[in-house]
C-alpha positions in Angstrom: 24.9 20.2 35.2 22.1 20.5 32.6 22.0 17.8 30.0 21.5 19.0 26.4 18.4 17.7 24.7 19.1 15.3 21.8 18.6 16.9 18.4 16.8 15.1 15.6 16.6 16.3 12.0 14.2 14.6 9.6 14.2 15.0 5.9 10.7 14.3 4.6 7.3 14.6 6.1 5.6 11.4 5.0 4.6 8.5 7.3 8.2 7.5 8.0 9.1 11.1 8.8 6.1 12.5 10.8 5.6 9.3 12.8 9.3 9.4 13.7 9.0 13.1 14.7 6.2 12.3 17.0 8.1 9.5 18.8 11.2 11.7 19.1 9.3 14.6 20.5 7.5 12.4 23.0 10.9 11.2 24.1 12.0 14.7 24.8 14.2 15.4 21.8 14.5 18.7 19.9 13.0 17.8 16.5 13.1 19.5 13.2 11.3 18.2 10.1 12.3 19.5 6.7 9.7 19.0 4.0 8.9 20.6 0.7 5.8 18.7 -0.5 3.3 19.0 2.4 3.1 17.0 5.6 1.8 13.5 5.1 3.9 13.3 2.0 2.9 11.5 -1.2 1.0 8.9 0.9 -1.5 11.5 2.1 -1.5 14.0 -0.7 -1.3 11.9 -3.9 -1.0 8.2 -3.2 -2.7 6.1 -0.4 -5.3 8.5 0.9 -6.6 9.9 -2.4 -6.5 6.5 -4.1 -8.5 4.8 -1.3 -11.0 7.7 -1.3 -11.6 7.1 -5.0 -11.9 3.4 -4.4 -14.5 4.0 -1.7 -16.6 5.8 -4.2 -16.1 3.0 -6.8 -17.2 0.5 -4.2 -20.3 2.4 -3.5 -21.0 2.6 -7.2 -20.5 -1.1 -7.6 -23.0 -1.8 -4.7 -25.6 0.5 -6.2 -25.3 -1.1 -9.6 -25.8 -4.6 -8.2 -28.5 -3.6 -5.7 -31.3 -5.1 -7.8 -30.0 -8.5 -6.7 -30.8 -7.4 -3.1 -34.4 -6.6 -4.0 -33.9 -2.8 -4.5 -35.6 -1.2 -7.4 -34.0 1.9 -8.9 -34.6 4.2 -11.8 -31.4 3.2 -13.5 -27.6 3.1 -13.1 -26.0 5.7 -10.8 -23.6 8.1 -12.4 -20.5 9.9 -11.2 -20.0 13.6 -10.8 -16.3 13.7 -11.7 -15.7 17.3 -10.6 -17.3 16.6 -7.2 -15.4 13.3 -6.8 -12.0 14.8 -7.5 -12.7 17.9 -5.4 -13.7 15.7 -2.4 -10.6 13.6 -2.8 -8.2 16.6 -2.9 -10.0 18.3 0.0 -9.7 15.1 2.1 -6.0 14.9 1.4 -5.4 18.5 2.3 -7.4 18.1 5.5 -5.4 15.1 6.5 -2.2 16.9 5.9 -3.4 19.8 8.0 -4.3 17.4 10.8 -0.7 16.1 10.8 0.7 19.6 10.8 -1.4 20.4 13.8 -0.3 17.3 15.6 3.3 18.0 15.1 2.9 21.6 16.2 1.2 20.4 19.4 4.1 18.2 20.1 6.6 21.1 19.6 8.1 19.8 16.4 9.7 22.5 14.3 8.7 22.2 10.6 10.7 23.9 7.8 8.9 24.1 4.5 11.7 23.8 2.0 13.9 21.3 0.1 16.7 20.0 2.1 20.0 18.1 1.7 22.6 16.5 3.8 26.0 18.3 3.9 27.5 15.8 6.3 26.5 12.9 8.5 25.3 15.2 11.2 24.2 18.3 9.3 21.1 19.0 7.2 20.8 22.1 5.1 17.5 23.8 4.3 16.3 27.3 3.5 19.8 28.7 3.9 20.1 27.2 7.4 22.4 24.4 8.6 20.7 22.2 11.1 23.1 20.3 13.4 21.7 17.0 14.7 22.7 14.1 16.8 20.8 11.9 14.4 19.3 12.4 10.9 16.5 10.4 9.4 16.0 10.3 5.6 12.4 9.7 4.6 12.1 11.2 1.2 9.9 8.5 -0.3 9.8 7.4 -3.9 8.2 8.5 -7.2 6.5 6.8 -10.1 8.7 5.0 -12.6 8.0 6.0 -16.2 8.9 4.2 -19.5 11.4 5.9 -21.9 8.8 6.0 -24.7 5.8 6.9 -22.5 6.4 10.3 -21.0 3.4 11.5 -18.8 1.8 14.7 -19.9 -0.7 15.1 -17.1 -3.6 15.2 -19.5 -3.9 11.9 -21.4 -0.8 10.0 -20.4 -0.8 9.9 -16.6 0.9 8.6 -13.5 -1.5 7.9 -10.6 -0.4 11.1 -8.9 -1.9 13.1 -11.8 -5.3 11.5 -11.9 -6.9 14.0 -9.5 -6.2 16.9 -11.9 -8.7 15.4 -14.4 -12.1 16.9 -14.9 -13.7 13.7 -16.2 -13.9 10.0 -15.6 -11.8 8.5 -18.5 -14.0 7.0 -21.2 -11.6 4.3 -22.3 -8.8 3.9 -19.8 -5.7 1.8 -20.6 -3.8 0.8 -17.4 -0.2 -0.3 -18.1 1.0 -2.5 -15.3 -0.9 -5.2 -13.4 0.7 -5.0 -10.0 -1.1 -3.7 -6.9 -1.5 -0.1 -8.1 -2.6 -1.1 -11.6 -5.1 -3.6 -10.3 -6.6 -1.2 -7.8 -7.1 1.6 -10.3 -8.3 -0.7 -13.0 -11.0 -2.1 -10.8 -11.9 1.3 -9.4 -12.3 3.0 -12.7 -14.2 0.1 -14.1 -16.8 0.5 -11.3 -16.9 4.2 -12.0 -18.0 3.6 -15.5 -14.8 3.6 -17.6 -14.1 1.0 -20.2 -10.8 -0.5 -18.9 -8.0 -2.4 -20.6 -5.4 -3.7 -18.3 -2.0 -4.4 -20.0 0.0 -7.0 -18.1 3.5 -8.2 -19.0 3.0 -11.3 -16.9 0.7 -14.3 -17.3 -1.8 -13.0 -14.7 -2.7 -9.9 -12.8 -1.0 -9.4 -9.4 1.9 -11.7 -10.2 3.5 -11.3 -6.8 0.4 -12.1 -4.8 -1.3 -15.3 -3.6 -2.1 -17.2 -6.7 -5.6 -18.2 -5.6 -6.4 -14.6 -4.8 -4.9 -13.1 -8.0 -6.8 -15.7 -10.2 -10.1 -14.8 -8.4 -9.6 -11.1 -9.0 -8.7 -11.5 -12.6 -11.8 -13.6 -13.1 -13.9 -10.9 -11.4 -12.3 -8.3 -13.7 -13.1 -10.2 -16.8 -16.6 -11.0 -15.7 -17.3 -7.4 -15.0 -16.2 -6.4 -18.5 -12.6 -5.5 -18.2 -10.2 -6.4 -21.0 -7.1 -8.1 -19.6 -4.1 -8.5 -21.9 -1.7 -11.0 -20.4 1.8 -11.5 -21.7 1.6 -8.1 -23.2 4.5 -5.7 -22.5 3.9 -2.0 -23.3 6.7 -0.5 -25.3 5.5 3.0 -26.0 2.6 5.4 -25.4 1.8 8.4 -27.6 -1.0 11.0 -28.0 -3.3 10.6 -30.9 -5.7 13.4 -31.5 -8.1 13.2 -28.5 -6.8 9.9 -27.2 -3.8 7.7 -26.8 -2.2 4.7 -28.5 -0.2 2.1 -26.6 2.2 0.0 -28.7 3.0 -3.4 -27.3 6.3 -5.2 -27.7 4.8 -7.6 -30.3 3.6 -4.8 -32.5 0.0 -4.7 -31.5 -1.6 -1.4 -30.6 -4.3 -0.5 -28.0 -6.3 2.7 -28.3 -8.1 4.6 -25.6 -8.9 8.0 -24.2 -6.4 8.0 -21.4 -3.4 5.8 -20.3 -2.4 5.3 -16.7 1.2 4.1 -16.1 1.6 1.9 -13.0 5.1 0.4 -13.7 6.7 0.7 -10.3 8.5 3.2 -8.1 12.0 4.6 -7.9 13.6 6.2 -4.8 13.5 9.9 -4.5 17.0 10.6 -3.4 18.6 12.6 -6.2 20.4 15.7 -4.9 19.9 15.1 -1.2 23.6 14.7 -0.4 23.9 11.0 0.2 27.5 11.0 -1.1 28.5 13.9 1.2 27.0 12.0 4.2 28.5 8.6 3.2 25.2 6.9 2.7 25.3 3.9 0.4 22.5 2.7 -1.9 21.9 -0.8 -3.1 21.9 -2.2 -6.7 18.3 -1.1 -7.2 19.2 2.5 -6.2 17.4 2.4 -2.8 19.1 3.5 0.5 20.6 0.5 2.3 19.3 0.0 5.8 19.5 -2.6 8.5 16.6 -3.9 10.6 16.8 -0.9 13.0 16.8 1.6 10.0 20.5 2.5 10.2 22.3 3.4 7.0 26.0 3.0 6.2 26.7 6.4 7.8 26.9 6.6 11.6 24.0 8.7 13.0 22.1 8.6 9.7 18.9 6.5 9.5 16.4 6.0 6.7 12.7 5.0 6.5 10.0 4.4 4.0 9.9 4.0 0.3 13.4 5.5 -0.3 14.7 2.3 1.3 12.7 -0.1 -0.9 11.6 -2.2 2.1 8.0 -3.2 1.6 6.5 0.1 0.2 3.6 0.4 2.7 2.8 3.3 4.9 2.6 1.1 8.0 6.1 -0.2 7.3 7.5 3.3 6.7 6.0 4.5 10.0 7.4 1.6 11.9 10.8 2.1 10.3 10.7 5.7 11.4 9.7 4.9 15.0 12.3 2.2 15.3 15.0 4.6 14.1 14.0 7.1 16.8 13.8 4.5 19.6 17.3 3.2 18.6 18.9 6.6 18.2 17.5 7.9 21.5 18.6 4.8 23.4 15.3 3.2 23.9 14.8 -0.6 24.0 13.8 -1.6 20.5 13.3 -4.8 18.5 14.2 -5.1 14.8 11.7 -4.7 12.0 9.8 -8.0 11.5 8.5 -8.1 7.9 7.1 -11.5 8.3 4.3 -10.1 10.6 3.3 -7.2 8.3 -0.3 -7.3 7.1 -1.0 -5.8 3.7 -4.1 -5.2 1.7 -4.8 -4.7 -2.0 -7.9 -2.5 -2.3 -9.6 -4.3 -5.2 -13.3 -5.4 -5.1 -13.2 -7.7 -3.2 -10.1 -6.8 -1.2 -7.1 -9.1 -0.8 -5.5 -9.0 2.7 -2.5 -11.1 3.6 -0.1 -11.7 6.6 2.6 -14.1 7.4 3.8 -17.2 5.6 2.6 -17.4 2.0 1.1 -20.2 -0.1 4.0 -19.7 -2.5 6.6 -20.5 0.1 4.7 -23.7 1.1 4.4 -24.8 -2.5 8.1 -24.2 -3.1 9.0 -26.3 -0.2 10.5 -23.4 1.7 8.3 -24.1 4.7 6.0 -26.8 5.9 2.4 -25.8 6.6 -1.1 -27.1 6.5 -3.5 -25.0 4.4 -7.2 -24.6 4.7 -9.2 -22.6 2.2 -12.8 -21.8 2.9 -14.9 -20.2 0.1 -16.8 -17.1 1.2 -20.0 -18.3 -0.6 -20.5 -20.8 2.3 -20.7 -17.9 4.8 -24.2 -17.0 5.9 -23.5 -13.3 6.1 -22.0 -13.4 2.6 -25.2 -15.1 1.3 -27.3 -12.3 2.9 -25.2 -9.7 1.1 -25.2 -11.5 -2.2 -21.5 -12.0 -2.1 -20.1 -14.9 -4.1 -16.4 -13.9 -4.7 -13.8 -14.5 -2.0 -12.3 -16.9 0.5 -10.4 -17.3 3.8 -7.2 -19.2 3.8 -5.2 -20.1 6.9 -1.8 -21.7 7.1 -0.7 -23.5 10.3 2.3 -25.4 11.5 1.8 -29.2 11.0 3.2 -30.1 14.4 1.9 -27.4 16.7 -1.1 -26.0 14.9 0.3 -22.5 15.4 -1.1 -20.0 12.8 1.7 -19.0 10.4 -0.2 -16.9 8.0 -3.4 -16.2 6.1 -5.2 -14.7 3.2 -8.6 -13.1 3.3 -10.4 -12.2 0.0 -13.6 -10.4 0.8 -15.2 -6.9 1.2 -13.3 -5.1 4.0 -10.6 -7.8 4.1 -8.4 -5.0 5.3 -10.4 -5.1 8.6 -10.9 -8.9 8.7 -7.2 -9.7 8.5 -6.6 -8.2 12.0 -7.8 -11.5 13.6 -5.3 -13.5 11.6 -2.5 -10.9 12.3 -3.1 -11.2 16.0 -2.9 -15.0 15.7 0.4 -14.8 13.8 1.9 -12.2 16.1 0.8 -14.0 19.3 1.5 -17.5 18.0 -2.0 -18.7 18.6 -3.0 -22.2 17.5 -5.8 -23.1 15.2 -7.6 -24.5 18.2 -7.3 -21.2 20.1 -8.7 -19.3 17.1 -11.5 -21.9 16.7 -12.5 -21.6 20.3 -12.8 -17.8 20.0 -16.4 -16.5 19.7 -17.3 -14.9 16.4 -20.4 -12.9 15.9 -23.2 -14.8 14.0 -23.7 -14.0 11.2 -20.5 -12.3 10.3 -17.8 -12.6 7.6 -15.3 -13.0 10.4 -17.0 -16.3 11.2 -15.2 -17.8 8.2 -11.9 -17.3 10.0 -13.0 -19.3 13.1 -14.6 -21.9 10.8 -11.4 -22.4 8.8 -9.6 -22.8 12.1 -12.1 -25.5 13.2 -11.5 -27.3 9.9 -7.7 -27.2 10.5 -8.2 -28.8 13.9 -9.4 -32.0 12.1 -5.9 -32.2 10.6 -3.7 -31.3 13.6 -3.7 -34.3 15.8 -0.5 -33.1 17.6 -2.1 -29.8 18.6 -2.5 -29.3 22.4 
């Protein structure tokens, strides 16, 4: 008797969808991906990949413009070729999408380029075809939230997905929203030469992040010439001749050449047949999932931004993989959000993992905290770096590393050492006894661990 191959249907080709497809195919399943926007999804085509490519250019600009402090004489400030910059970004995104398509094809995954919808808990409909499956994964992502009185036009009033259609670097950019996306673009365009006003409804930028890190970044923004308007909620945005006017809730107005709206995300689930399949959404409108990505409908899973669970590509990919391992009968552990490393790509970057300072301050968890300024690091001195720090949090009794924050250039790379310590339950002593290159920024991690040893008498 020949056993039938398990059939997997995936709606959406972003990180949650294509990573799930690869796992399912490698486990021998018959996999179909239905995607209408391009493989890689918004992450690759309009969000993560393009934004970080733009920020890489802005970081290079910032380094060039402060190179005099490193003893480099130049003929003046560098300038940006906007057309070349945006062309490079969109080419890079398309190339990455093509690489994903090639990988899926090599693994035997069938891709249908069309909009799709569920017509039952085991059936996906696309391009006039009904695809029967043993399990369905929904990975349709999310889209930018807009304000009722601030309708994007793609020319002067923009979401971040429309930036790459511009032909210029905005002269006077107003960024509405001071969360991760707002802070990243505000800092990036400031380095590219825009005059930037950041409108924040909260008392500081990055209100959900480590307070020490957020305060440092706001100080850097202001020092570099950004106007930061705290406690200032945007109420409306309108075109005005060749610019824009942002009206604040208190009646003040802010004028600029362009306005970038970064006021959150909403799930992209309208019209995909959730009701027909019996899939429930939560009070925020996101698809409800458990820690192995199951929805309320048997055989239907969901992954990525449409679930509202930590909107990170790495989390979406892991949710998708977990869904496939579970649906195909493999051993699998539940998603552990407490071990997820995240980075904010400002200059300097902010990278975090594990237990937060906020939880310690609120008395939710007990931890010893050691913060080491980057300015004490010899490699930082050589590079002329003065802004940043390393913070480690450890268990008072055992010295086990519970979490950490790194604020530094390439903090996204440096955080891996802390992530390994958190994941593997290493103690401050074990981290301290690990060799770090001298001189290196990573040396601040081992130095912070050595300082923590002074305060952990119970550590083995």
